[in-house]
C-alpha positions in Angstrom: -18.1 42.5 -216.2 -15.4 42.8 -214.0 -12.4 41.0 -214.6 -10.0 39.7 -211.7 -6.7 37.7 -212.0 -7.0 34.3 -210.6 -3.3 32.3 -208.9 -3.4 28.8 -209.7 -0.4 26.9 -208.2 0.3 25.2 -211.2 3.6 24.6 -213.4 2.8 24.0 -216.5 4.3 23.6 -220.2 4.1 26.3 -222.9 1.1 25.1 -224.8 1.3 24.0 -228.9 5.0 25.2 -229.0 7.6 22.6 -229.8 11.5 22.5 -228.5 12.2 21.7 -231.5 10.5 22.5 -234.9 8.8 19.6 -237.5 9.5 18.9 -241.3 7.3 16.9 -243.7 8.0 16.2 -247.0 3.7 16.0 -246.7 2.3 18.4 -248.8 -0.7 18.6 -246.1 -0.5 17.5 -243.0 -2.2 18.1 -239.5 -1.7 15.9 -236.4 -4.7 16.5 -233.5 -4.5 15.4 -229.7 -7.7 13.5 -230.5 -8.9 14.5 -226.4 -8.3 17.8 -226.0 -8.5 18.9 -229.6 -5.3 20.8 -229.8 -3.3 21.0 -233.5 0.3 20.2 -232.6 1.2 20.8 -235.9 -0.1 21.8 -239.6 0.9 22.7 -243.2 -1.6 23.9 -245.4 -4.1 21.7 -243.4 -6.9 24.5 -243.9 -7.0 24.0 -247.7 -9.4 21.4 -249.9 -7.4 18.8 -251.5 -8.3 15.3 -252.9 -8.0 13.4 -250.6 -8.6 9.9 -252.8 -10.2 7.1 -250.5 -9.2 8.8 -247.3 -12.6 10.3 -248.3 -14.1 6.7 -248.0 -14.2 7.8 -244.3 -17.3 9.7 -245.4 -19.0 7.3 -246.9 -18.4 4.8 -243.6 -19.9 7.8 -241.8 -23.2 7.1 -243.7 -23.1 3.7 -242.9 -22.6 3.8 -239.3 -25.2 6.7 -239.0 -27.7 4.3 -240.5 -26.6 1.4 -238.3 -27.3 3.8 -235.4 -31.1 5.0 -236.2 -31.8 1.4 -237.5 -32.3 2.4 -241.2 -29.8 -1.2 -241.7 -28.6 -3.6 -240.2 -25.2 -5.5 -240.4 -27.2 -8.4 -242.4 -28.5 -6.4 -244.6 -27.7 -7.6 -248.0 -27.1 -5.3 -250.7 -27.3 -6.4 -254.4 -24.0 -5.5 -256.9 -24.8 -4.1 -260.1 -23.3 -4.0 -263.4 -22.0 -0.5 -263.1 -20.3 -1.3 -259.6 -18.4 -4.4 -261.4 -17.9 -2.5 -263.9 -15.7 0.7 -262.4 -14.6 -0.6 -259.4 -14.8 -4.9 -259.7 -11.8 -6.6 -260.8 -11.2 -5.2 -264.3 -11.0 -1.7 -263.0 -7.8 -1.5 -262.1 -8.7 0.2 -258.9 -8.5 -1.0 -255.6 -11.5 -3.6 -255.1 -13.3 -6.3 -253.2 -13.4 -8.1 -255.6 -17.7 -8.1 -256.2 -19.0 -10.2 -259.0 -22.1 -8.6 -260.3 -25.5 -9.8 -258.7 -23.6 -10.7 -255.8 -25.8 -10.5 -252.7 -23.4 -9.0 -249.7 -23.8 -8.0 -246.5 -23.3 -4.4 -244.8 -21.0 -6.4 -242.1 -18.9 -7.9 -244.7 -19.0 -4.6 -247.0 -17.6 -2.8 -243.9 -14.6 -4.2 -244.5 -14.5 -4.3 -247.9 -14.4 -0.5 -247.7 -12.1 -0.1 -244.8 -9.5 -2.8 -244.8 -9.5 -4.1 -248.8 -10.4 -0.1 -249.8 -13.0 -1.5 -252.1 -14.2 1.0 -254.9 -17.3 -1.8 -255.7 -18.1 -2.3 -252.5 -18.3 1.9 -251.9 -20.9 1.8 -255.2 -22.6 -1.0 -254.0 -23.3 0.9 -251.2 -24.4 4.3 -252.4 -26.3 2.2 -255.1 -28.6 0.4 -252.4 -28.8 3.2 -250.3 -29.8 6.5 -252.6 -30.5 4.8 -255.7 -27.2 6.2 -257.4 -24.1 7.5 -256.5 -24.2 11.2 -257.7 -27.2 10.9 -255.0 -25.1 9.3 -252.5 -22.3 11.6 -253.0 -24.8 14.6 -252.5 -26.0 13.1 -249.2 -22.2 12.9 -248.5 -22.1 16.6 -248.8 -25.1 17.1 -246.6 -23.9 15.2 -244.2 -20.4 16.7 -244.1 -21.8 20.3 -244.0 -24.3 19.4 -240.7 -20.8 17.4 -238.8 -18.7 20.9 -239.3 -16.6 19.2 -242.0 -16.6 23.1 -244.2 -14.3 22.2 -246.9 -15.9 18.5 -247.9 -17.7 18.3 -251.4 -17.9 14.7 -252.5 -18.6 14.0 -256.4 -18.5 9.7 -255.4 -18.6 7.4 -252.9 -14.5 6.8 -253.7 -12.0 9.1 -253.8 -11.6 8.7 -257.3 -10.5 11.9 -258.9 -12.8 14.5 -259.7 -11.8 18.1 -259.8 -15.0 19.3 -257.2 -14.6 15.9 -254.7 -12.2 17.5 -252.2 -11.9 18.2 -248.9 -9.3 19.5 -246.5 -6.9 17.5 -244.0 -8.0 19.3 -240.9 -11.6 18.3 -242.2 -10.5 14.9 -242.2 -9.1 14.3 -239.0 -12.3 15.8 -237.5 -14.3 13.1 -239.4 -12.1 10.6 -237.9 -12.3 12.4 -234.4 -16.3 12.2 -234.9 -15.9 8.4 -236.3 -13.8 7.1 -233.4 -16.0 8.9 -230.3 -19.7 8.5 -231.9 -19.4 4.7 -232.9 -17.0 3.0 -230.7 -18.9 -0.4 -231.7 -17.6 -0.4 -235.3 -13.7 1.0 -235.0 -12.3 -2.0 -233.8 -12.6 -2.7 -237.8 -9.8 0.0 -238.7 -7.2 -1.8 -236.8 -8.4 -5.2 -238.5 -5.2 -6.3 -241.3 -6.7 -9.0 -243.4 -10.0 -9.6 -244.9 -11.3 -12.3 -247.5 -14.1 -12.4 -249.7 -14.3 -14.7 -252.2 -11.5 -16.3 -251.4 -9.0 -13.8 -252.1 -7.4 -12.3 -249.2 -6.3 -8.8 -248.7 -4.2 -6.9 -246.5 -5.1 -3.5 -245.0 -2.8 -0.6 -246.5 -2.1 1.3 -243.0 1.3 1.3 -242.5 1.1 1.9 -239.1 -0.7 -1.2 -238.1 2.6 -2.9 -238.8 5.0 -0.9 -237.4 3.6 1.5 -234.6 2.7 0.5 -231.2 -0.9 1.2 -230.5 -1.6 2.4 -234.0 -5.4 1.7 -234.6 -6.8 3.0 -238.0 -7.7 4.8 -240.2 -7.6 5.3 -244.0 -4.8 5.4 -246.3 -5.5 7.3 -250.0 -3.7 7.2 -253.6 -4.1 8.5 -256.9 -2.1 9.9 -259.2 -3.6 13.6 -259.0 -4.0 13.2 -255.3 -0.4 11.4 -254.2 0.0 8.9 -251.5 -1.8 9.4 -248.1 -3.2 8.4 -244.9 -5.4 9.6 -242.3 -4.3 8.0 -239.1 -4.9 7.3 -235.6 -2.5 6.1 -232.6 -2.7 5.8 -228.9 0.7 6.9 -227.2 1.7 5.3 -223.9 0.5 7.6 -222.0 -3.0 7.3 -223.1 -3.2 10.1 -225.4 -4.9 9.3 -229.1 -3.3 11.1 -231.7 -4.9 12.3 -235.1 -2.8 12.6 -237.8 -3.4 13.4 -241.7 -0.7 13.5 -244.4 -1.2 14.1 -248.3 0.6 14.5 -251.4 3.5 12.1 -251.1 5.4 11.1 -253.8 5.5 6.7 -252.7 3.9 3.9 -250.6 7.7 4.8 -248.6 7.5 8.2 -248.2 4.0 7.5 -246.8 4.8 5.3 -244.4 8.3 7.2 -243.0 6.5 10.2 -242.8 3.6 9.0 -241.1 5.7 7.5 -238.5 7.9 10.4 -238.4 5.1 13.0 -237.6 3.3 10.1 -235.0 6.3 9.6 -233.0 6.9 13.5 -232.8 3.5 13.9 -231.3 3.6 11.4 -229.0 7.1 11.9 -227.9 7.3 16.0 -227.2 3.7 16.7 -225.8 1.6 16.2 -222.7 -1.3 16.3 -221.4 -2.4 18.4 -218.2 -5.6 19.1 -216.6 -5.9 22.8 -215.5 -9.2 22.6 -213.6 -10.9 19.8 -212.6 -15.5 19.7 -212.7 -16.6 21.4 -210.2 -13.8 23.0 -208.8 -14.2 25.7 -206.2 -13.1 29.2 -207.4 -14.3 32.0 -204.9 -16.7 33.2 -203.2 -18.6 35.8 -205.0 -20.8 38.5 -203.2 -24.3 38.2 -203.5 -27.1 41.3 -203.0 -30.0 41.1 -201.4 -29.7 37.7 -200.7 -30.5 35.3 -197.4 -26.5 34.8 -197.7 -23.3 37.0 -198.5 -21.2 35.1 -200.8 -22.1 32.3 -203.0 -19.9 30.0 -204.2 -18.2 29.3 -207.7 -17.7 26.3 -209.0 -16.5 25.0 -212.5 -19.3 23.9 -214.4 -16.6 21.2 -216.7 -13.4 20.4 -216.4 -10.3 21.5 -218.7 -7.4 19.7 -219.9 -4.9 21.3 -222.6 -2.5 19.7 -224.9 1.2 21.0 -223.7 5.2 20.7 -225.0 7.5 18.9 -223.4 10.5 21.0 -221.4 9.4 24.4 -220.8 7.4 25.4 -217.8 5.0 28.4 -218.1 2.1 29.7 -215.1 -0.9 29.8 -217.5 -2.8 33.3 -217.2 -6.0 32.3 -215.1 -9.1 35.3 -215.1 -12.2 34.7 -213.3 -15.1 36.9 -215.0 -18.4 38.5 -213.5 -21.0 40.9 -212.6 -20.5 41.7 -208.5 -22.6 41.7 -206.5 -24.8 39.1 -207.7 -28.4 39.4 -207.6 -30.6 37.1 -205.1 -32.0 35.2 -205.9 -29.5 32.3 -207.4 -30.6 28.9 -208.4 -27.8 25.9 -207.6 -26.2 25.3 -211.3 -27.1 28.8 -212.5 -23.9 30.4 -214.4 -22.7 33.3 -212.4 -19.7 34.1 -214.4 -16.7 33.4 -216.4 -13.2 31.5 -216.0 -10.7 32.6 -218.6 -8.0 30.4 -219.5 -4.9 32.5 -221.7 -2.3 29.3 -222.3 -0.1 31.0 -224.8 -1.1 34.4 -225.7 -3.1 33.6 -228.1 -5.1 30.2 -227.0 -8.0 31.1 -224.6 -11.0 28.8 -223.2 -14.0 30.0 -221.4 -15.5 27.2 -218.9 -18.5 28.4 -217.1 -18.8 29.0 -213.4 -22.0 27.9 -211.7 -23.6 28.4 -208.2 -22.9 25.6 -206.1 -25.7 26.7 -203.8 -29.5 28.2 -204.1 -29.1 31.6 -202.2 -32.7 33.1 -201.7 -34.0 36.8 -201.6 -34.6 38.2 -198.8 -37.8 39.4 -197.3 -38.9 42.9 -197.2 -37.2 43.5 -193.9 -34.1 42.0 -194.4 -33.8 43.9 -197.9 -34.3 47.1 -195.7 -31.6 46.2 -193.2 -29.4 44.9 -195.8 -29.7 48.6 -197.5 -29.2 50.3 -194.4 -26.2 48.1 -193.6 -24.2 49.1 -196.8 -24.8 52.6 -196.1 -22.5 52.3 -193.4 -20.1 50.2 -195.4 
């Protein structure tokens, strides 16, 4: 493969490098641009940690997935067992939906009981009705998590209550949040609901950003003595960018509220997204060997947008890589090379280059003519 530098006249900012350092009291933290997937800030983000009720996001994923695959409906009713009532109900001393023994509850209400009220009883009801036992449901959670790329996630219950082996990283929580937002948009508005009433008891959403930050619309708080105070959150910046944030290990609700707002604001104000290459963008003509045309137009299969910090201008390095000449025949849409985009010296993104047109192979006499002409070039 041969490499050819490509100069594209776009002045851009330095990728994922802030003009000022950021510090947080959180033991674990991550801030990600949801649209580009670029990490803007991280602190101990790959270390498995007790996620507390933030692990309910995985419980919710199982429910959404079952709804998507028509295994249940929003009107499906689940029965509340005595076990669910004792472990997660009013007398448990934990966050609860205040379900009663033998109460039949629709999935649409259980979702709000989990998302808005963080009800442990609601989680156990879902687990027992969908998998037989909470233990079996936790195994399903772990299995599904691995399938969707959450490498550090291990679940031992459906609630996030303390267990030394119930762990996941901040990075995996951010990945899970992004999946929930992108794959289940019809249910995502539930995360922005500020209150829910069940059995005559109204409870407010614990996510502090819903009340203090315009654009905040999810996702889930968490707290146990072991984990400290945590939050997996998402918000849209004024310029339309969506950010996903995870913080954990804070000492108080006040710290959680202040640190989450501070980190989100830092990401909204300090960064911007730039489109480097459009889809189907012409890059250059590539020579063709034994074709009905001497060259073929190479265009980008996909576009590419990157996140940059504000205040510094740099030119990204772009390199076209392909074999030359390309042997005919060539089909329209066939991969014929790669555009490598180097944004900061160690972050490279590859975009496939495809043929804009079909180039047929020349016949016998055309082949002889082509070879003869090449001898005099």
